[in-house]
C-alpha positions in Angstrom: 85.2 72.0 100.1 81.1 73.6 100.5 82.3 76.8 98.2 84.4 74.6 95.8 81.0 72.5 95.1 78.5 75.6 94.8 81.1 76.6 92.1 81.3 73.5 89.8 78.2 73.3 90.3 77.0 76.1 89.6 79.3 76.0 86.5 77.3 72.5 85.2 74.2 74.6 85.5 75.1 77.5 83.3 76.6 74.7 80.3 73.1 72.9 80.5 71.7 75.8 80.6 73.3 77.1 77.9 72.8 73.9 75.5 69.3 73.9 76.4 68.8 77.2 74.4 70.9 75.8 71.1 68.7 72.7 71.4 65.4 74.9 71.7 66.9 76.8 68.4 67.4 73.8 66.9 64.2 72.7 67.5 62.0 75.7 66.8 63.7 75.9 63.2 63.2 72.0 62.2 59.5 73.1 64.0 58.9 75.8 61.4 60.5 73.9 58.8 58.1 71.2 59.4 55.0 73.8 60.2 55.6 75.4 56.6 56.2 72.2 54.2 59.6 72.5 53.9 59.6 76.0 52.0 61.0 78.0 54.7 64.5 79.1 55.5 66.6 81.6 57.9 69.6 83.1 57.2 72.8 80.7 58.9 74.1 84.0 60.5 71.3 85.7 61.8 70.3 82.5 63.5 73.5 81.7 65.0 73.2 85.2 66.0 70.0 85.3 67.8 71.4 81.8 70.0 74.0 82.9 70.7 71.8 86.4 72.5 69.3 84.6 73.7 71.9 82.2 75.4 74.0 84.7 76.9 70.9 86.7 78.3 69.3 84.1 79.6 72.7 83.0 81.3 73.1 87.1 82.8 69.6 87.3 83.2 69.4 83.9 85.5 72.2 84.9 87.4 70.3 87.9 88.7 67.6 85.9 89.4 69.7 83.9 92.2 69.2 80.5 90.1 73.5 80.3 90.3 73.4 80.9 94.1 75.4 79.1 96.9 71.4 77.9 98.0 68.4 75.5 96.7 65.3 77.1 95.1 62.8 77.4 97.5 60.0 75.1 95.2 59.1 73.5 91.6 56.8 76.9 91.5 59.0 78.8 93.0 62.2 77.6 89.6 59.1 77.8 87.7 59.0 81.1 87.5 62.0 82.5 88.0 63.0 80.1 84.7 59.8 81.9 83.0 61.2 85.8 83.8 64.4 84.8 82.8 63.0 83.3 79.3 60.2 86.9 79.1 63.4 88.6 79.3 66.1 86.7 77.3 63.4 87.0 74.6 62.5 90.9 75.1 65.9 91.4 74.0 65.7 89.1 70.9 62.7 91.2 69.7 63.9 94.6 70.5 67.9 93.3 69.1 65.1 92.0 66.0 63.7 95.3 65.7 66.5 97.3 65.5 68.6 95.7 62.9 65.8 95.5 60.9 65.6 92.2 60.7 62.4 91.8 59.8 62.7 88.6 57.8 63.0 86.5 61.1 59.7 84.4 61.6 57.6 85.2 64.1 56.7 81.7 64.7 60.4 81.0 64.6 60.7 83.2 67.4 57.7 81.9 69.3 58.5 78.3 68.6 62.4 79.8 70.7 60.9 80.8 73.5 58.3 77.6 74.0 61.1 75.4 73.6 63.4 77.4 75.9 61.3 77.7 78.1 60.1 74.0 77.9 63.8 72.7 77.3 64.9 75.3 81.0 62.0 73.8 83.0 62.5 70.8 82.3 66.4 70.6 83.3 66.4 72.6 86.6 63.5 69.9 87.2 65.8 67.2 87.0 68.8 69.0 88.5 66.8 70.2 91.8 64.9 66.2 91.8 68.9 65.1 92.2 69.7 67.2 94.1 67.1 67.6 96.9 66.0 63.5 96.5 68.9 61.6 95.3 72.1 63.3 95.8 72.2 62.9 99.8 71.2 59.5 99.6 74.0 58.1 97.0 77.0 55.9 98.8 79.4 59.0 98.0 76.9 61.9 100.1 79.3 63.4 102.3 78.5 62.7 105.9 78.8 66.1 108.2 78.6 65.8 112.0 77.7 69.0 114.1 79.5 69.8 117.5 78.1 72.3 119.9 74.9 73.7 121.5 71.1 73.1 120.6 70.1 76.5 119.2 73.6 77.1 117.0 73.6 73.1 115.9 70.1 73.9 115.1 71.0 76.6 112.7 73.9 75.0 111.1 71.9 71.6 110.3 68.9 74.1 108.8 71.5 76.5 106.5 73.0 72.8 105.2 69.1 72.0 104.1 69.4 74.8 102.3 72.6 74.7 100.6 73.5 74.0 97.7 75.4 70.8 97.0 76.1 67.3 94.9 75.3 65.5 97.8 75.5 65.9 101.9 73.9 64.7 104.8 74.3 66.1 108.5 74.8 62.6 110.1 73.9 64.3 113.9 74.7 66.2 116.4 77.3 66.2 119.8 76.1 68.9 122.5 78.3 71.0 124.8 76.4 69.9 128.3 74.9 67.3 129.7 70.9 68.7 129.4 71.2 69.6 125.2 73.0 65.8 125.7 69.7 64.1 126.3 68.1 65.3 123.3 66.9 62.7 120.1 69.0 64.3 118.2 72.3 64.5 119.7 74.5 61.6 119.6 76.8 62.5 122.7 78.7 64.6 124.2 81.3 66.7 122.4 83.7 64.6 125.1 82.8 61.2 122.9 83.6 62.9 119.9 86.5 60.2 119.1 84.3 57.2 120.0 81.8 58.8 117.8 84.2 59.7 114.6 84.9 55.6 115.0 82.2 54.9 115.2 79.8 56.1 112.4 81.5 57.5 109.2 82.1 61.3 109.2 83.6 63.3 106.3 84.0 66.6 108.4 83.3 68.3 111.8 81.3 71.6 112.1 81.7 73.2 115.3 79.3 75.4 116.5 79.9 75.6 120.4 78.8 78.9 121.9 81.4 81.1 124.1 82.1 79.5 126.5 86.0 79.3 128.1 85.4 75.5 129.0 85.1 74.3 125.8 88.4 73.9 123.8 87.5 73.7 120.4 91.3 73.8 119.1 91.6 70.2 121.1 88.9 68.5 119.9 89.8 69.7 115.9 93.6 68.1 117.0 91.9 65.1 117.1 89.9 65.5 113.5 93.1 66.4 112.2 95.1 63.1 113.5 92.1 61.0 112.1 92.5 62.7 108.3 88.6 64.4 108.9 88.3 68.1 108.1 86.9 70.1 110.4 85.0 73.9 110.5 84.5 76.9 112.8 81.3 78.9 113.2 83.0 81.9 115.3 81.5 81.8 119.1 81.3 85.8 118.4 78.8 85.0 115.0 75.3 86.5 115.4 72.5 85.5 113.5 71.9 88.7 110.9 74.8 89.3 111.3 77.0 90.1 107.8 80.6 91.8 109.0 82.6 88.7 109.5 84.8 87.3 107.2 88.3 85.1 107.0 91.0 86.8 105.8 94.8 85.3 104.8 97.7 87.9 105.8 101.3 86.2 104.7 99.3 82.4 105.6 98.1 83.8 108.6 94.4 83.2 109.1 92.2 86.3 111.0 88.6 86.8 111.3 88.1 90.6 109.7 85.0 92.3 111.5 83.9 94.7 108.9 82.5 98.2 110.4 82.1 99.6 106.9 80.4 98.7 103.1 83.5 100.2 101.1 86.5 97.4 100.8 90.1 97.9 99.0 88.5 98.2 95.8 85.6 101.1 96.8 88.0 103.3 98.2 90.4 102.7 94.8 87.4 104.2 93.1 86.1 106.3 95.2 89.4 108.3 95.6 89.9 108.4 91.8 86.8 110.6 91.8 88.1 112.3 94.5 91.2 113.7 92.6 89.0 114.2 89.4 86.3 115.9 91.3 88.9 117.6 93.8 91.1 118.5 90.3 87.9 120.8 88.6 86.7 121.7 91.8 90.2 123.4 92.5 90.0 125.0 89.2 87.0 126.7 89.9 88.3 127.8 93.0 91.1 129.2 91.5 88.6 131.4 88.9 86.1 132.4 91.7 88.9 133.5 94.5 89.8 136.9 93.3 86.1 137.9 92.7 84.7 136.5 95.8 88.2 137.9 98.1 87.3 141.2 97.0 83.6 141.0 98.1 84.4 139.3 101.4 86.8 142.2 102.1 84.6 144.9 101.0 82.5 143.6 103.2 83.8 143.1 106.9 87.4 143.1 107.9 89.4 139.7 108.1 90.7 137.4 106.1 89.4 136.2 102.7 89.6 132.3 103.9 88.1 131.0 106.7 90.3 127.5 108.2 89.1 125.8 111.3 90.2 122.1 113.0 87.7 119.4 112.1 87.6 115.9 112.7 88.2 113.3 110.2 88.3 109.9 109.6 89.0 107.8 112.7 89.9 111.0 115.3 92.3 112.5 112.6 92.5 116.3 112.9 93.1 118.3 109.6 92.1 122.3 109.1 89.2 122.8 107.3 89.2 125.3 104.1 86.5 127.6 103.5 85.6 131.0 102.0 84.9 133.3 105.9 80.8 133.7 105.8 81.0 135.2 109.3 82.6 137.9 111.1 86.0 137.9 112.4 84.6 137.1 116.3 82.0 134.9 115.4 83.8 131.6 117.7 83.8 134.1 120.8 80.4 134.8 120.6 79.5 131.2 119.7 78.5 130.7 123.5 76.9 133.9 123.5 74.0 131.7 121.3 74.5 128.5 122.6 71.1 128.9 123.9 69.7 129.1 120.5 70.7 126.3 119.1 68.3 124.7 117.2 70.1 121.1 116.5 68.9 118.9 119.5 72.4 116.7 120.1 76.2 117.9 119.3 75.1 120.0 116.7 75.2 123.8 116.4 72.8 125.5 113.9 70.8 128.5 113.7 68.7 129.8 110.8 68.8 133.3 111.4 73.0 133.2 112.6 73.7 136.8 113.9 77.6 136.0 112.8 77.0 135.6 109.2 77.8 138.5 107.1 75.5 139.9 104.3 78.3 138.3 101.3 78.4 135.2 103.7 74.6 134.9 103.5 74.6 135.0 99.8 77.9 131.9 99.8 76.4 130.0 101.9 72.8 130.5 100.1 74.9 129.4 96.5 77.2 127.3 98.6 80.1 129.0 97.0 81.5 129.1 99.9 82.3 125.8 100.0 84.7 125.5 96.8 87.9 126.2 99.3 87.3 121.9 100.5 88.6 120.9 97.0 91.8 121.4 98.0 91.0 119.4 101.3 90.0 116.5 98.7 92.9 116.9 97.0 95.2 116.3 100.0 93.0 113.1 101.1 91.3 114.7 104.2 88.0 114.5 103.3 86.3 113.0 99.9 83.4 114.9 97.9 80.8 112.5 99.1 80.6 111.7 103.0 79.4 112.7 106.4 79.8 116.0 107.7 82.8 117.1 109.1 82.6 117.7 113.3 84.5 120.0 115.0 86.7 119.0 118.0 84.0 120.5 121.0 81.5 118.1 118.9 82.8 115.1 118.8 84.0 115.6 122.7 79.8 115.0 123.0 79.4 112.4 120.9 78.1 108.9 122.6 79.8 105.8 121.4 77.6 105.2 118.1 78.0 108.1 116.9 81.7 107.4 116.6 80.2 105.6 114.0 80.5 109.0 111.6 84.1 109.9 111.2 84.9 105.7 110.8 85.2 107.4 107.2 86.6 109.8 105.5 84.6 113.1 106.1 82.6 115.2 102.5 81.8 118.0 101.1 78.2 116.8 100.6 76.1 113.7 101.8 72.7 112.1 102.6 72.6 114.9 104.8 73.1 117.6 102.3 70.7 116.1 100.0 67.8 115.2 102.4 66.8 118.7 103.5 69.3 119.6 106.4 67.8 122.4 107.4 64.5 120.6 108.4 66.2 118.3 110.4 67.0 119.1 114.1 67.7 115.9 115.3 71.6 114.9 115.4 70.5 111.2 116.0 68.7 111.6 112.8 71.3 113.5 110.8 74.0 110.2 113.1 71.3 107.4 111.2 71.7 109.0 107.3 75.4 109.1 107.9 75.5 105.1 108.9 72.9 104.5 105.8 75.6 105.7 103.6 78.0 104.2 105.3 76.9 101.0 105.7 75.1 100.9 102.3 77.7 102.1 100.3 77.9 101.6 96.6 80.0 103.6 94.3 76.9 105.0 92.0 75.6 106.4 95.3 78.7 108.5 95.2 77.6 109.4 91.8 74.0 109.8 92.8 74.5 111.7 95.8 77.3 114.5 93.3 74.4 114.3 90.5 71.6 115.2 93.7 73.9 118.5 95.0 73.9 119.7 92.1 70.0 120.3 91.2 69.7 121.1 95.0 72.2 123.6 94.8 71.0 125.2 91.7 67.5 125.2 93.5 68.8 127.1 96.0 68.3 125.1 99.0 72.0 125.9 100.5 72.6 126.5 104.1 71.5 130.1 105.1 
């Protein structure tokens, strides 16, 4: 019901905002006509186009400024300031359009009056709407009466949340406490055991359960009381805490589940990411095929051994795959690694040595130019890796991980990532690497992958690859 009210109210506000712009356009037209003693005229198509442009841009900008959100504006001042910003941006777009289309016959006085009337009409409309929603709606006969049931801390949080909620009228009639001590508070109507009595005594349209996770409270039994009496109820999950944003509800064949998300990439994001991987993987694999004959000869002439290096790495959520690279080290590199562990420049579960004696001459050049990474595009095409992600660790590294370190392998590893473009040669603390990886996963946007790929190209051409 709450979400439906927000949707309906915001659609009404969008319609009213659009009507304000239309009325402002006609007011500006007749105002300019009056000021020019009826000697001024304007092409009807241009007039209509100007109004429509401002109307659509204004609605979009007001949405971006959270004027169509689920919370009420904090104050009249913040509301007026937001409307002013929307009007300024909308009319900057109109003036830009006039300039680009060379419609210089449009009167400056008309544009000025249009902007002034738009601002005034929008402010009046929004202030009236705010006055009704904040001061009148919750006092009406049909205002939705809500009873909050739970412990005081969570119940108070829900009450404060509802006081900021956009709706066409609701009121918290009181609270029912879970334990005896909290039931003595003045805002409490009684204890949870008295729910049926309270529902008979007071007009209640909805009950919100916001109890803590104590097993002594049988929420299911009390929701059934509400259901028998025809009163809808809503439950705040006990595992939710203030600041928690990863919990959501989802249905599978009609069965409701609470989902605790661990990453910011949804199904749509994964699809777009995979499409980018397929495109980039195909291009990279073609480049790999072109480079292979030349690089393979250089590797063979420099040192004995295979051209390609295959090693088991850990992928998404512990899946093991074989990563491919052009060989940059001598054949006995893995055997000699234990001898060099004391010289490790990284703090934590990662090995890194700036002047690693196991690297061949050709291998050093391949790493400097990042050409050794090109075989990994085959891993990307197979779906084992992504273009952008976290660095794929070895099995030995993962065995040393703390619990929170495993967060970085909850997504596909990537050829490049935040660590690679953030001065990886300067980062010597493994925890800092994990923090970068977690930041990427928590704040992921598809545009981030594009930006990281472009930044990687710049880094490679600046010869900031691994040495």
